[in-house]
N, CA, C and O atoms as a Tripos MOL2 file, in Angstrom:
@<TRIPOS>MOLECULE
protein
  320   319    80     0     0
PROTEIN
NO_CHARGES

@<TRIPOS>ATOM
      1 N          94.3360  114.6910  114.5850 N.3       1 MET1
      2 CA         94.8840  114.5880  113.2180 C.3       1 MET1
      3 C          93.8740  113.9900  112.2740 C.2       1 MET1
      4 O          93.2560  112.9800  112.6110 O.2       1 MET1
      5 N          93.6790  114.5630  111.1130 N.am      2 LYS2
      6 CA         92.7770  114.0700  110.1330 C.3       2 LYS2
      7 C          93.4550  113.1050  109.2300 C.2       2 LYS2
      8 O          94.6260  113.2670  108.8850 O.2       2 LYS2
      9 N          92.6820  112.0390  108.8230 N.am      3 VAL3
     10 CA         93.2860  111.0310  107.9240 C.3       3 VAL3
     11 C          92.3140  111.0620  106.7130 C.2       3 VAL3
     12 O          91.1350  110.7470  106.8730 O.2       3 VAL3
     13 N          92.7860  111.4280  105.5360 N.am      4 PRO4
     14 CA         91.9330  111.4460  104.3610 C.3       4 PRO4
     15 C          91.3910  110.1000  104.0520 C.2       4 PRO4
     16 O          92.0800  109.1050  104.2790 O.2       4 PRO4
     17 N          90.1800  110.0060  103.5410 N.am      5 GLU5
     18 CA         89.5330  108.7410  103.2980 C.3       5 GLU5
     19 C          90.2900  107.8140  102.3420 C.2       5 GLU5
     20 O          90.3340  106.5980  102.5270 O.2       5 GLU5
     21 N          90.8920  108.4410  101.2970 N.am      6 GLU6
     22 CA         91.7220  107.6470  100.4060 C.3       6 GLU6
     23 C          92.8910  106.9930  101.1050 C.2       6 GLU6
     24 O          93.1780  105.8140  100.8970 O.2       6 GLU6
     25 N          93.5620  107.7680  101.9350 N.am      7 LEU7
     26 CA         94.6830  107.1640  102.7210 C.3       7 LEU7
     27 C          94.2110  106.1140  103.6570 C.2       7 LEU7
     28 O          94.8390  105.0610  103.7710 O.2       7 LEU7
     29 N          93.1190  106.3600  104.3390 N.am      8 LEU8
     30 CA         92.5760  105.3740  105.2560 C.3       8 LEU8
     31 C          92.2560  104.0820  104.5630 C.2       8 LEU8
     32 O          92.5260  103.0010  105.0860 O.2       8 LEU8
     33 N          91.6920  104.1860  103.4050 N.am      9 SER9
     34 CA         91.3760  102.9860  102.5680 C.3       9 SER9
     35 C          92.6060  102.1740  102.2440 C.2       9 SER9
     36 O          92.6290  100.9480  102.3630 O.2       9 SER9
     37 N          93.6450  102.9100  101.8240 N.am     10 LEU10
     38 CA         94.9060  102.3060  101.5040 C.3      10 LEU10
     39 C          95.5170  101.6160  102.6970 C.2      10 LEU10
     40 O          96.0160  100.5000  102.5530 O.2      10 LEU10
     41 N          95.5050  102.2190  103.8650 N.am     11 ILE11
     42 CA         96.0450  101.6470  105.0980 C.3      11 ILE11
     43 C          95.2520  100.3680  105.3820 C.2      11 ILE11
     44 O          95.8410   99.3220  105.6500 O.2      11 ILE11
     45 N          93.9820  100.4440  105.3280 N.am     12 VAL12
     46 CA         93.1860   99.2560  105.6740 C.3      12 VAL12
     47 C          93.4510   98.1030  104.7330 C.2      12 VAL12
     48 O          93.5730   96.9570  105.1650 O.2      12 VAL12
     49 N          93.5450   98.4110  103.3970 N.am     13 ARG13
     50 CA         93.8610   97.3500  102.4420 C.3      13 ARG13
     51 C          95.1860   96.7080  102.7040 C.2      13 ARG13
     52 O          95.3070   95.4830  102.6810 O.2      13 ARG13
     53 N          96.1890   97.5230  102.9560 N.am     14 ARG14
     54 CA         97.5840   97.0540  103.0720 C.3      14 ARG14
     55 C          97.9860   96.5740  104.4180 C.2      14 ARG14
     56 O          99.1230   96.1380  104.5970 O.2      14 ARG14
     57 N          97.0900   96.6320  105.3950 N.am     15 THR15
     58 CA         97.4200   96.0570  106.6610 C.3      15 THR15
     59 C          96.5600   94.8000  106.9450 C.2      15 THR15
     60 O          96.4280   94.3710  108.0910 O.2      15 THR15
     61 N          96.0040   94.2500  105.9140 N.am     16 ARG16
     62 CA         95.1760   93.0890  106.0830 C.3      16 ARG16
     63 C          96.0220   91.9310  106.7550 C.2      16 ARG16
     64 O          97.1330   91.6180  106.3270 O.2      16 ARG16
     65 N          95.4680   91.3690  107.7490 N.am     17 GLY17
     66 CA         96.1310   90.2940  108.4730 C.3      17 GLY17
     67 C          97.0350   90.7890  109.6680 C.2      17 GLY17
     68 O          97.5660   89.9790  110.4280 O.2      17 GLY17
     69 N          97.1830   92.1020  109.7980 N.am     18 ALA18
     70 CA         97.9580   92.6680  110.8800 C.3      18 ALA18
     71 C          97.1380   92.6950  112.1320 C.2      18 ALA18
     72 O          95.9110   92.7830  112.0980 O.2      18 ALA18
     73 N          97.8320   92.6180  113.2380 N.am     19 SER19
     74 CA         97.1580   92.6920  114.5820 C.3      19 SER19
     75 C          96.7980   94.1740  114.8870 C.2      19 SER19
     76 O          97.3240   95.1270  114.3120 O.2      19 SER19
     77 N          95.8490   94.2660  115.8480 N.am     20 ALA20
     78 CA         95.4560   95.5950  116.2870 C.3      20 ALA20
     79 C          96.6730   96.3790  116.8580 C.2      20 ALA20
     80 O          96.7870   97.5950  116.7020 O.2      20 ALA20
     81 N          97.5670   95.6200  117.5220 N.am     21 ALA21
     82 CA         98.7940   96.2760  118.0300 C.3      21 ALA21
     83 C          99.6770   96.8350  116.9730 C.2      21 ALA21
     84 O         100.2740   97.8930  117.1720 O.2      21 ALA21
     85 N          99.7940   96.1430  115.8030 N.am     22 PHE22
     86 CA        100.5850   96.5810  114.7010 C.3      22 PHE22
     87 C          99.9470   97.8280  114.1160 C.2      22 PHE22
     88 O         100.6510   98.7990  113.8380 O.2      22 PHE22
     89 N          98.6250   97.8290  113.9180 N.am     23 ILE23
     90 CA         97.9290   98.9970  113.3240 C.3      23 ILE23
     91 C          98.0260  100.2190  114.2460 C.2      23 ILE23
     92 O          98.2040  101.3540  113.8040 O.2      23 ILE23
     93 N          97.9000   99.9310  115.5460 N.am     24 LYS24
     94 CA         97.9670  101.1200  116.5210 C.3      24 LYS24
     95 C          99.4240  101.6520  116.4390 C.2      24 LYS24
     96 O          99.5870  102.8720  116.4430 O.2      24 LYS24
     97 N         100.4520  100.8530  116.3690 N.am     25 GLU25
     98 CA        101.7850  101.3190  116.3090 C.3      25 GLU25
     99 C         102.0730  102.0520  115.0010 C.2      25 GLU25
    100 O         102.7470  103.0820  114.9580 O.2      25 GLU25
    101 N         101.5320  101.4710  113.9520 N.am     26 LEU26
    102 CA        101.6650  102.1200  112.6040 C.3      26 LEU26
    103 C         101.1250  103.4830  112.6470 C.2      26 LEU26
    104 O         101.7790  104.4080  112.1660 O.2      26 LEU26
    105 N          99.9380  103.6810  113.2080 N.am     27 MET27
    106 CA         99.2880  105.0260  113.2530 C.3      27 MET27
    107 C         100.0400  105.9490  114.1150 C.2      27 MET27
    108 O         100.1520  107.1340  113.8050 O.2      27 MET27
    109 N         100.5950  105.4280  115.2560 N.am     28 ARG28
    110 CA        101.4070  106.2740  116.2160 C.3      28 ARG28
    111 C         102.6840  106.7740  115.5140 C.2      28 ARG28
    112 O         103.0440  107.9470  115.6130 O.2      28 ARG28
    113 N         103.3600  105.8500  114.8030 N.am     29 ARG29
    114 CA        104.6110  106.2360  114.1490 C.3      29 ARG29
    115 C         104.2910  107.1490  112.9770 C.2      29 ARG29
    116 O         105.0180  108.1160  112.7490 O.2      29 ARG29
    117 N         103.2760  106.8890  112.2590 N.am     30 SER30
    118 CA        102.8840  107.7830  111.1600 C.3      30 SER30
    119 C         102.6360  109.1370  111.6170 C.2      30 SER30
    120 O         103.0890  110.0930  110.9870 O.2      30 SER30
    121 N         101.8830  109.2940  112.7700 N.am     31 ALA31
    122 CA        101.6860  110.5990  113.3050 C.3      31 ALA31
    123 C         102.9820  111.2890  113.7040 C.2      31 ALA31
    124 O         103.1230  112.4980  113.5210 O.2      31 ALA31
    125 N         103.9580  110.5090  114.2640 N.am     32 GLN32
    126 CA        105.2150  111.1360  114.6430 C.3      32 GLN32
    127 C         106.0230  111.6290  113.4450 C.2      32 GLN32
    128 O         106.6120  112.7100  113.4630 O.2      32 GLN32
    129 N         106.0280  110.7820  112.3880 N.am     33 PHE33
    130 CA        106.7200  111.2190  111.1220 C.3      33 PHE33
    131 C         106.0460  112.4540  110.5470 C.2      33 PHE33
    132 O         106.7080  113.3690  110.0560 O.2      33 PHE33
    133 N         104.7250  112.4660  110.6130 N.am     34 HIS34
    134 CA        103.9720  113.6510  110.0570 C.3      34 HIS34
    135 C         104.3000  114.8690  110.8630 C.2      34 HIS34
    136 O         104.5840  115.9250  110.2990 O.2      34 HIS34
    137 N         104.2710  114.7620  112.0930 N.am     35 ILE35
    138 CA        104.5320  115.9620  112.9820 C.3      35 ILE35
    139 C         105.9000  116.5190  112.7550 C.2      35 ILE35
    140 O         106.0930  117.7350  112.7560 O.2      35 ILE35
    141 N         106.8760  115.6240  112.5550 N.am     36 GLU36
    142 CA        108.2650  116.0490  112.2680 C.3      36 GLU36
    143 C         108.4330  116.7650  110.9590 C.2      36 GLU36
    144 O         109.3300  117.5980  110.8300 O.2      36 GLU36
    145 N         107.5770  116.4650  109.9520 N.am     37 SER37
    146 CA        107.7340  117.0160  108.6180 C.3      37 SER37
    147 C         106.6840  117.9820  108.2250 C.2      37 SER37
    148 O         106.9650  118.7390  107.2950 O.2      37 SER37
    149 N         105.5200  118.0800  108.7810 N.am     38 GLU38
    150 CA        104.4400  118.9250  108.3380 C.3      38 GLU38
    151 C         103.9060  119.7950  109.3990 C.2      38 GLU38
    152 O         104.1070  119.5020  110.5780 O.2      38 GLU38
    153 N         103.2250  120.8690  109.0570 N.am     39 ALA39
    154 CA        102.6360  121.7970  110.0110 C.3      39 ALA39
    155 C         101.1310  121.6550  110.0880 C.2      39 ALA39
    156 O         100.5300  122.0520  111.0850 O.2      39 ALA39
    157 N         100.5180  121.1100  109.0810 N.am     40 ASP40
    158 CA         99.1230  120.9670  109.0220 C.3      40 ASP40
    159 C          98.5590  119.7590  109.8020 C.2      40 ASP40
    160 O          99.3530  118.9820  110.3320 O.2      40 ASP40
    161 N          97.2900  119.5710  109.8940 N.am     41 GLN41
    162 CA         96.6000  118.5690  110.7180 C.3      41 GLN41
    163 C          96.2100  117.3600  109.9560 C.2      41 GLN41
    164 O          95.5440  116.4890  110.5140 O.2      41 GLN41
    165 N          96.5970  117.2390  108.6520 N.am     42 THR42
    166 CA         96.1540  116.1140  107.8240 C.3      42 THR42
    167 C          97.3010  115.1490  107.5750 C.2      42 THR42
    168 O          98.3320  115.5560  107.0380 O.2      42 THR42
    169 N          97.1550  113.8940  107.9470 N.am     43 LEU43
    170 CA         98.1600  112.8890  107.6990 C.3      43 LEU43
    171 C          98.3110  112.6550  106.2520 C.2      43 LEU43
    172 O          97.3340  112.6200  105.5040 O.2      43 LEU43
    173 N          99.5820  112.4860  105.8290 N.am     44 ARG44
    174 CA         99.8900  112.3460  104.4010 C.3      44 ARG44
    175 C         100.5770  110.9690  104.1810 C.2      44 ARG44
    176 O         101.1810  110.4400  105.1130 O.2      44 ARG44
    177 N         100.4950  110.4140  103.0200 N.am     45 GLN45
    178 CA        101.0200  109.1100  102.6480 C.3      45 GLN45
    179 C         102.5420  109.0240  102.9330 C.2      45 GLN45
    180 O         102.9640  107.9670  103.4020 O.2      45 GLN45
    181 N         103.3810  110.0160  102.6990 N.am     46 PRO46
    182 CA        104.8030  109.8590  102.9370 C.3      46 PRO46
    183 C         105.1190  109.5220  104.4250 C.2      46 PRO46
    184 O         106.0890  108.8200  104.7100 O.2      46 PRO46
    185 N         104.3120  110.0180  105.3320 N.am     47 ALA47
    186 CA        104.4970  109.7130  106.7480 C.3      47 ALA47
    187 C         104.1260  108.2510  107.0110 C.2      47 ALA47
    188 O         104.8180  107.5820  107.7780 O.2      47 ALA47
    189 N         103.0770  107.7480  106.4120 N.am     48 VAL48
    190 CA        102.7000  106.3580  106.5620 C.3      48 VAL48
    191 C         103.7130  105.4400  105.9360 C.2      48 VAL48
    192 O         104.0610  104.3980  106.4920 O.2      48 VAL48
    193 N         104.1990  105.8490  104.7380 N.am     49 ASP49
    194 CA        105.1990  105.0620  104.0920 C.3      49 ASP49
    195 C         106.4880  104.9460  104.9350 C.2      49 ASP49
    196 O         107.1010  103.8800  105.0030 O.2      49 ASP49
    197 N         106.8850  106.0580  105.5710 N.am     50 ALA50
    198 CA        108.1070  106.0400  106.4050 C.3      50 ALA50
    199 C         107.8940  105.1600  107.6100 C.2      50 ALA50
    200 O         108.8130  104.4550  108.0290 O.2      50 ALA50
    201 N         106.6910  105.1830  108.1850 N.am     51 ALA51
    202 CA        106.3950  104.2900  109.3500 C.3      51 ALA51
    203 C         106.4310  102.8620  108.9360 C.2      51 ALA51
    204 O         107.0050  102.0320  109.6410 O.2      51 ALA51
    205 N         105.8270  102.5330  107.7950 N.am     52 ILE52
    206 CA        105.8160  101.1250  107.3160 C.3      52 ILE52
    207 C         107.2670  100.6880  107.0500 C.2      52 ILE52
    208 O         107.6570   99.5960  107.4640 O.2      52 ILE52
    209 N         108.0610  101.5060  106.3780 N.am     53 GLU53
    210 CA        109.4610  101.2490  106.1030 C.3      53 GLU53
    211 C         110.1620  100.8760  107.4060 C.2      53 GLU53
    212 O         110.8150   99.8360  107.5030 O.2      53 GLU53
    213 N         110.0130  101.7550  108.4150 N.am     54 GLU54
    214 CA        110.7230  101.5110  109.6860 C.3      54 GLU54
    215 C         110.2290  100.2260  110.3580 C.2      54 GLU54
    216 O         111.0180   99.4390  110.8810 O.2      54 GLU54
    217 N         108.9000  100.0320  110.3300 N.am     55 MET55
    218 CA        108.3840   98.8310  111.0650 C.3      55 MET55
    219 C         108.6290   97.4730  110.3240 C.2      55 MET55
    220 O         108.9170   96.4550  110.9530 O.2      55 MET55
    221 N         108.5140   97.4980  109.0780 N.am     56 VAL56
    222 CA        108.5100   96.2420  108.2920 C.3      56 VAL56
    223 C         109.8950   95.9300  107.8120 C.2      56 VAL56
    224 O         110.3090   94.7780  107.9460 O.2      56 VAL56
    225 N         110.6660   96.8730  107.2520 N.am     57 PHE57
    226 CA        111.9260   96.5870  106.6590 C.3      57 PHE57
    227 C         113.1010   96.9010  107.6050 C.2      57 PHE57
    228 O         113.9690   96.0540  107.8130 O.2      57 PHE57
    229 N         113.1270   98.1200  108.1760 N.am     58 THR58
    230 CA        114.2020   98.4450  109.1040 C.3      58 THR58
    231 C         114.1960   97.6810  110.3240 C.2      58 THR58
    232 O         115.2400   97.2360  110.8000 O.2      58 THR58
    233 N         112.9750   97.4960  110.8940 N.am     59 GLY59
    234 CA        112.8490   96.8040  112.1960 C.3      59 GLY59
    235 C         113.0670   95.3210  112.0980 C.2      59 GLY59
    236 O         113.3480   94.6980  113.1220 O.2      59 GLY59
    237 N         112.9610   94.7300  110.9800 N.am     60 GLY60
    238 CA        113.2410   93.3030  110.7860 C.3      60 GLY60
    239 C         112.0540   92.4380  111.1920 C.2      60 GLY60
    240 O         110.9850   92.9190  111.5660 O.2      60 GLY60
    241 N         112.3000   91.1580  111.0990 N.am     61 THR61
    242 CA        111.3030   90.1210  111.3600 C.3      61 THR61
    243 C         110.8800   90.0970  112.8330 C.2      61 THR61
    244 O         109.7120   89.8490  113.1310 O.2      61 THR61
    245 N         111.7790   90.3420  113.7240 N.am     62 LEU62
    246 CA        111.4020   90.4000  115.1530 C.3      62 LEU62
    247 C         110.3180   91.4050  115.4020 C.2      62 LEU62
    248 O         109.3110   91.1180  116.0500 O.2      62 LEU62
    249 N         110.5340   92.5850  114.8790 N.am     63 ASN63
    250 CA        109.5860   93.6480  115.0530 C.3      63 ASN63
    251 C         108.2100   93.2300  114.5070 C.2      63 ASN63
    252 O         107.1920   93.4990  115.1440 O.2      63 ASN63
    253 N         108.1710   92.5770  113.3380 N.am     64 LEU64
    254 CA        106.9340   92.1510  112.7760 C.3      64 LEU64
    255 C         106.2990   91.1310  113.6890 C.2      64 LEU64
    256 O         105.0980   91.2110  113.9440 O.2      64 LEU64
    257 N         107.0520   90.1790  114.1910 N.am     65 LYS65
    258 CA        106.4810   89.1240  115.0680 C.3      65 LYS65
    259 C         105.9310   89.7380  116.3440 C.2      65 LYS65
    260 O         104.8450   89.3660  116.7890 O.2      65 LYS65
    261 N         106.6760   90.6880  116.9490 N.am     66 LEU66
    262 CA        106.2490   91.2310  118.1650 C.3      66 LEU66
    263 C         104.9290   91.9970  118.0330 C.2      66 LEU66
    264 O         104.0990   91.9800  118.9410 O.2      66 LEU66
    265 N         104.7430   92.6880  116.8580 N.am     67 LEU67
    266 CA        103.6000   93.4510  116.6440 C.3      67 LEU67
    267 C         102.4810   92.7410  115.8840 C.2      67 LEU67
    268 O         101.4370   93.3240  115.5900 O.2      67 LEU67
    269 N         102.7370   91.4290  115.5640 N.am     68 GLY68
    270 CA        101.6970   90.6600  114.9190 C.3      68 GLY68
    271 C         101.5060   90.9090  113.4960 C.2      68 GLY68
    272 O         100.4150   90.6870  112.9690 O.2      68 GLY68
    273 N         102.5170   91.3630  112.8370 N.am     69 GLY69
    274 CA        102.4360   91.6160  111.3750 C.3      69 GLY69
    275 C         102.9150   90.4090  110.5850 C.2      69 GLY69
    276 O         103.5040   89.4880  111.1500 O.2      69 GLY69
    277 N         102.6710   90.4100  109.3160 N.am     70 SER70
    278 CA        103.1590   89.3890  108.4180 C.3      70 SER70
    279 C         103.8710   90.0840  107.2890 C.2      70 SER70
    280 O         103.3080   90.9700  106.6470 O.2      70 SER70
    281 N         105.1060   89.6930  107.0380 N.am     71 SER71
    282 CA        105.9060   90.3890  105.9740 C.3      71 SER71
    283 C         105.2910   90.0480  104.6370 C.2      71 SER71
    284 O         105.4040   90.8490  103.7090 O.2      71 SER71
    285 N         104.6460   88.9060  104.4850 N.am     72 THR72
    286 CA        104.0280   88.5670  103.2180 C.3      72 THR72
    287 C         102.9090   89.5650  102.8850 C.2      72 THR72
    288 O         102.8380   90.0840  101.7710 O.2      72 THR72
    289 N         102.0960   89.8070  103.8020 N.am     73 GLU73
    290 CA        100.9290   90.6790  103.6030 C.3      73 GLU73
    291 C         101.2310   92.1840  103.6760 C.2      73 GLU73
    292 O         100.6260   93.0030  102.9860 O.2      73 GLU73
    293 N         102.2030   92.5040  104.5510 N.am     74 LEU74
    294 CA        102.4820   93.9250  104.7540 C.3      74 LEU74
    295 C         103.5550   94.4610  103.8830 C.2      74 LEU74
    296 O         103.3190   95.4450  103.1810 O.2      74 LEU74
    297 N         104.7420   93.8740  103.8750 N.am     75 GLY75
    298 CA        105.9330   94.3840  103.1710 C.3      75 GLY75
    299 C         105.7460   94.2940  101.6800 C.2      75 GLY75
    300 O         105.9770   95.2730  100.9710 O.2      75 GLY75
    301 N         105.3350   93.1460  101.1840 N.am     76 VAL76
    302 CA        105.1750   92.9750   99.7420 C.3      76 VAL76
    303 C         104.0050   93.7990   99.2200 C.2      76 VAL76
    304 O         104.1570   94.4770   98.2030 O.2      76 VAL76
    305 N         102.8980   93.7720   99.8400 N.am     77 VAL77
    306 CA        101.7040   94.4660   99.3640 C.3      77 VAL77
    307 C         101.8280   95.9640   99.4730 C.2      77 VAL77
    308 O         101.2660   96.6710   98.6360 O.2      77 VAL77
    309 N         102.5240   96.4830  100.4420 N.am     78 TRP78
    310 CA        102.5790   97.9550  100.6250 C.3      78 TRP78
    311 C         103.1750   98.6300   99.4370 C.2      78 TRP78
    312 O         102.7040   99.7040   99.0620 O.2      78 TRP78
    313 N         104.2090   98.0590   98.8020 N.am     79 TYR79
    314 CA        104.8610   98.7810   97.7230 C.3      79 TYR79
    315 C         104.4740   98.3300   96.3430 C.2      79 TYR79
    316 O         105.0950   98.7490   95.3660 O.2      79 TYR79
    317 N         103.4260   97.4540   96.2200 N.am     80 THR80
    318 CA        102.9530   97.0300   94.8810 C.3      80 THR80
    319 C         101.8120   97.8540   94.4490 C.2      80 THR80
    320 O         101.2820   97.6490   93.3570 O.2      80 THR80
@<TRIPOS>BOND
     1     1     2 1
     2     2     3 1
     3     3     4 2
     4     3     5 am
     5     5     6 1
     6     6     7 1
     7     7     8 2
     8     7     9 am
     9     9    10 1
    10    10    11 1
    11    11    12 2
    12    11    13 am
    13    13    14 1
    14    14    15 1
    15    15    16 2
    16    15    17 am
    17    17    18 1
    18    18    19 1
    19    19    20 2
    20    19    21 am
    21    21    22 1
    22    22    23 1
    23    23    24 2
    24    23    25 am
    25    25    26 1
    26    26    27 1
    27    27    28 2
    28    27    29 am
    29    29    30 1
    30    30    31 1
    31    31    32 2
    32    31    33 am
    33    33    34 1
    34    34    35 1
    35    35    36 2
    36    35    37 am
    37    37    38 1
    38    38    39 1
    39    39    40 2
    40    39    41 am
    41    41    42 1
    42    42    43 1
    43    43    44 2
    44    43    45 am
    45    45    46 1
    46    46    47 1
    47    47    48 2
    48    47    49 am
    49    49    50 1
    50    50    51 1
    51    51    52 2
    52    51    53 am
    53    53    54 1
    54    54    55 1
    55    55    56 2
    56    55    57 am
    57    57    58 1
    58    58    59 1
    59    59    60 2
    60    59    61 am
    61    61    62 1
    62    62    63 1
    63    63    64 2
    64    63    65 am
    65    65    66 1
    66    66    67 1
    67    67    68 2
    68    67    69 am
    69    69    70 1
    70    70    71 1
    71    71    72 2
    72    71    73 am
    73    73    74 1
    74    74    75 1
    75    75    76 2
    76    75    77 am
    77    77    78 1
    78    78    79 1
    79    79    80 2
    80    79    81 am
    81    81    82 1
    82    82    83 1
    83    83    84 2
    84    83    85 am
    85    85    86 1
    86    86    87 1
    87    87    88 2
    88    87    89 am
    89    89    90 1
    90    90    91 1
    91    91    92 2
    92    91    93 am
    93    93    94 1
    94    94    95 1
    95    95    96 2
    96    95    97 am
    97    97    98 1
    98    98    99 1
    99    99   100 2
   100    99   101 am
   101   101   102 1
   102   102   103 1
   103   103   104 2
   104   103   105 am
   105   105   106 1
   106   106   107 1
   107   107   108 2
   108   107   109 am
   109   109   110 1
   110   110   111 1
   111   111   112 2
   112   111   113 am
   113   113   114 1
   114   114   115 1
   115   115   116 2
   116   115   117 am
   117   117   118 1
   118   118   119 1
   119   119   120 2
   120   119   121 am
   121   121   122 1
   122   122   123 1
   123   123   124 2
   124   123   125 am
   125   125   126 1
   126   126   127 1
   127   127   128 2
   128   127   129 am
   129   129   130 1
   130   130   131 1
   131   131   132 2
   132   131   133 am
   133   133   134 1
   134   134   135 1
   135   135   136 2
   136   135   137 am
   137   137   138 1
   138   138   139 1
   139   139   140 2
   140   139   141 am
   141   141   142 1
   142   142   143 1
   143   143   144 2
   144   143   145 am
   145   145   146 1
   146   146   147 1
   147   147   148 2
   148   147   149 am
   149   149   150 1
   150   150   151 1
   151   151   152 2
   152   151   153 am
   153   153   154 1
   154   154   155 1
   155   155   156 2
   156   155   157 am
   157   157   158 1
   158   158   159 1
   159   159   160 2
   160   159   161 am
   161   161   162 1
   162   162   163 1
   163   163   164 2
   164   163   165 am
   165   165   166 1
   166   166   167 1
   167   167   168 2
   168   167   169 am
   169   169   170 1
   170   170   171 1
   171   171   172 2
   172   171   173 am
   173   173   174 1
   174   174   175 1
   175   175   176 2
   176   175   177 am
   177   177   178 1
   178   178   179 1
   179   179   180 2
   180   179   181 am
   181   181   182 1
   182   182   183 1
   183   183   184 2
   184   183   185 am
   185   185   186 1
   186   186   187 1
   187   187   188 2
   188   187   189 am
   189   189   190 1
   190   190   191 1
   191   191   192 2
   192   191   193 am
   193   193   194 1
   194   194   195 1
   195   195   196 2
   196   195   197 am
   197   197   198 1
   198   198   199 1
   199   199   200 2
   200   199   201 am
   201   201   202 1
   202   202   203 1
   203   203   204 2
   204   203   205 am
   205   205   206 1
   206   206   207 1
   207   207   208 2
   208   207   209 am
   209   209   210 1
   210   210   211 1
   211   211   212 2
   212   211   213 am
   213   213   214 1
   214   214   215 1
   215   215   216 2
   216   215   217 am
   217   217   218 1
   218   218   219 1
   219   219   220 2
   220   219   221 am
   221   221   222 1
   222   222   223 1
   223   223   224 2
   224   223   225 am
   225   225   226 1
   226   226   227 1
   227   227   228 2
   228   227   229 am
   229   229   230 1
   230   230   231 1
   231   231   232 2
   232   231   233 am
   233   233   234 1
   234   234   235 1
   235   235   236 2
   236   235   237 am
   237   237   238 1
   238   238   239 1
   239   239   240 2
   240   239   241 am
   241   241   242 1
   242   242   243 1
   243   243   244 2
   244   243   245 am
   245   245   246 1
   246   246   247 1
   247   247   248 2
   248   247   249 am
   249   249   250 1
   250   250   251 1
   251   251   252 2
   252   251   253 am
   253   253   254 1
   254   254   255 1
   255   255   256 2
   256   255   257 am
   257   257   258 1
   258   258   259 1
   259   259   260 2
   260   259   261 am
   261   261   262 1
   262   262   263 1
   263   263   264 2
   264   263   265 am
   265   265   266 1
   266   266   267 1
   267   267   268 2
   268   267   269 am
   269   269   270 1
   270   270   271 1
   271   271   272 2
   272   271   273 am
   273   273   274 1
   274   274   275 1
   275   275   276 2
   276   275   277 am
   277   277   278 1
   278   278   279 1
   279   279   280 2
   280   279   281 am
   281   281   282 1
   282   282   283 1
   283   283   284 2
   284   283   285 am
   285   285   286 1
   286   286   287 1
   287   287   288 2
   288   287   289 am
   289   289   290 1
   290   290   291 1
   291   291   292 2
   292   291   293 am
   293   293   294 1
   294   294   295 1
   295   295   296 2
   296   295   297 am
   297   297   298 1
   298   298   299 1
   299   299   300 2
   300   299   301 am
   301   301   302 1
   302   302   303 1
   303   303   304 2
   304   303   305 am
   305   305   306 1
   306   306   307 1
   307   307   308 2
   308   307   309 am
   309   309   310 1
   310   310   311 1
   311   311   312 2
   312   311   313 am
   313   313   314 1
   314   314   315 1
   315   315   316 2
   316   315   317 am
   317   317   318 1
   318   318   319 1
   319   319   320 2
@<TRIPOS>SUBSTRUCTURE
     1 MET1         2 RESIDUE 1 A MET
     2 LYS2         6 RESIDUE 1 A LYS
     3 VAL3        10 RESIDUE 1 A VAL
     4 PRO4        14 RESIDUE 1 A PRO
     5 GLU5        18 RESIDUE 1 A GLU
     6 GLU6        22 RESIDUE 1 A GLU
     7 LEU7        26 RESIDUE 1 A LEU
     8 LEU8        30 RESIDUE 1 A LEU
     9 SER9        34 RESIDUE 1 A SER
    10 LEU10       38 RESIDUE 1 A LEU
    11 ILE11       42 RESIDUE 1 A ILE
    12 VAL12       46 RESIDUE 1 A VAL
    13 ARG13       50 RESIDUE 1 A ARG
    14 ARG14       54 RESIDUE 1 A ARG
    15 THR15       58 RESIDUE 1 A THR
    16 ARG16       62 RESIDUE 1 A ARG
    17 GLY17       66 RESIDUE 1 A GLY
    18 ALA18       70 RESIDUE 1 A ALA
    19 SER19       74 RESIDUE 1 A SER
    20 ALA20       78 RESIDUE 1 A ALA
    21 ALA21       82 RESIDUE 1 A ALA
    22 PHE22       86 RESIDUE 1 A PHE
    23 ILE23       90 RESIDUE 1 A ILE
    24 LYS24       94 RESIDUE 1 A LYS
    25 GLU25       98 RESIDUE 1 A GLU
    26 LEU26      102 RESIDUE 1 A LEU
    27 MET27      106 RESIDUE 1 A MET
    28 ARG28      110 RESIDUE 1 A ARG
    29 ARG29      114 RESIDUE 1 A ARG
    30 SER30      118 RESIDUE 1 A SER
    31 ALA31      122 RESIDUE 1 A ALA
    32 GLN32      126 RESIDUE 1 A GLN
    33 PHE33      130 RESIDUE 1 A PHE
    34 HIS34      134 RESIDUE 1 A HIS
    35 ILE35      138 RESIDUE 1 A ILE
    36 GLU36      142 RESIDUE 1 A GLU
    37 SER37      146 RESIDUE 1 A SER
    38 GLU38      150 RESIDUE 1 A GLU
    39 ALA39      154 RESIDUE 1 A ALA
    40 ASP40      158 RESIDUE 1 A ASP
    41 GLN41      162 RESIDUE 1 A GLN
    42 THR42      166 RESIDUE 1 A THR
    43 LEU43      170 RESIDUE 1 A LEU
    44 ARG44      174 RESIDUE 1 A ARG
    45 GLN45      178 RESIDUE 1 A GLN
    46 PRO46      182 RESIDUE 1 A PRO
    47 ALA47      186 RESIDUE 1 A ALA
    48 VAL48      190 RESIDUE 1 A VAL
    49 ASP49      194 RESIDUE 1 A ASP
    50 ALA50      198 RESIDUE 1 A ALA
    51 ALA51      202 RESIDUE 1 A ALA
    52 ILE52      206 RESIDUE 1 A ILE
    53 GLU53      210 RESIDUE 1 A GLU
    54 GLU54      214 RESIDUE 1 A GLU
    55 MET55      218 RESIDUE 1 A MET
    56 VAL56      222 RESIDUE 1 A VAL
    57 PHE57      226 RESIDUE 1 A PHE
    58 THR58      230 RESIDUE 1 A THR
    59 GLY59      234 RESIDUE 1 A GLY
    60 GLY60      238 RESIDUE 1 A GLY
    61 THR61      242 RESIDUE 1 A THR
    62 LEU62      246 RESIDUE 1 A LEU
    63 ASN63      250 RESIDUE 1 A ASN
    64 LEU64      254 RESIDUE 1 A LEU
    65 LYS65      258 RESIDUE 1 A LYS
    66 LEU66      262 RESIDUE 1 A LEU
    67 LEU67      266 RESIDUE 1 A LEU
    68 GLY68      270 RESIDUE 1 A GLY
    69 GLY69      274 RESIDUE 1 A GLY
    70 SER70      278 RESIDUE 1 A SER
    71 SER71      282 RESIDUE 1 A SER
    72 THR72      286 RESIDUE 1 A THR
    73 GLU73      290 RESIDUE 1 A GLU
    74 LEU74      294 RESIDUE 1 A LEU
    75 GLY75      298 RESIDUE 1 A GLY
    76 VAL76      302 RESIDUE 1 A VAL
    77 VAL77      306 RESIDUE 1 A VAL
    78 TRP78      310 RESIDUE 1 A TRP
    79 TYR79      314 RESIDUE 1 A TYR
    80 THR80      318 RESIDUE 1 A THR
């Protein structure tokens, strides 16, 4: 799966402070959302947004702690 450079830069900026496990899971879930909704091979921001939503907001603080994320840096920054 291809990740456009602009999207990659956004992901890097908005996952500052996250663990490698969190980023790996974010990319895995992003790919799953993308595969469910698209036919092409290029990852799109809506799939990443859906993965972040699930991991940071729907999954709650336990999910963040288990994956080494910080709601301050991830949840707030992602949508600003």
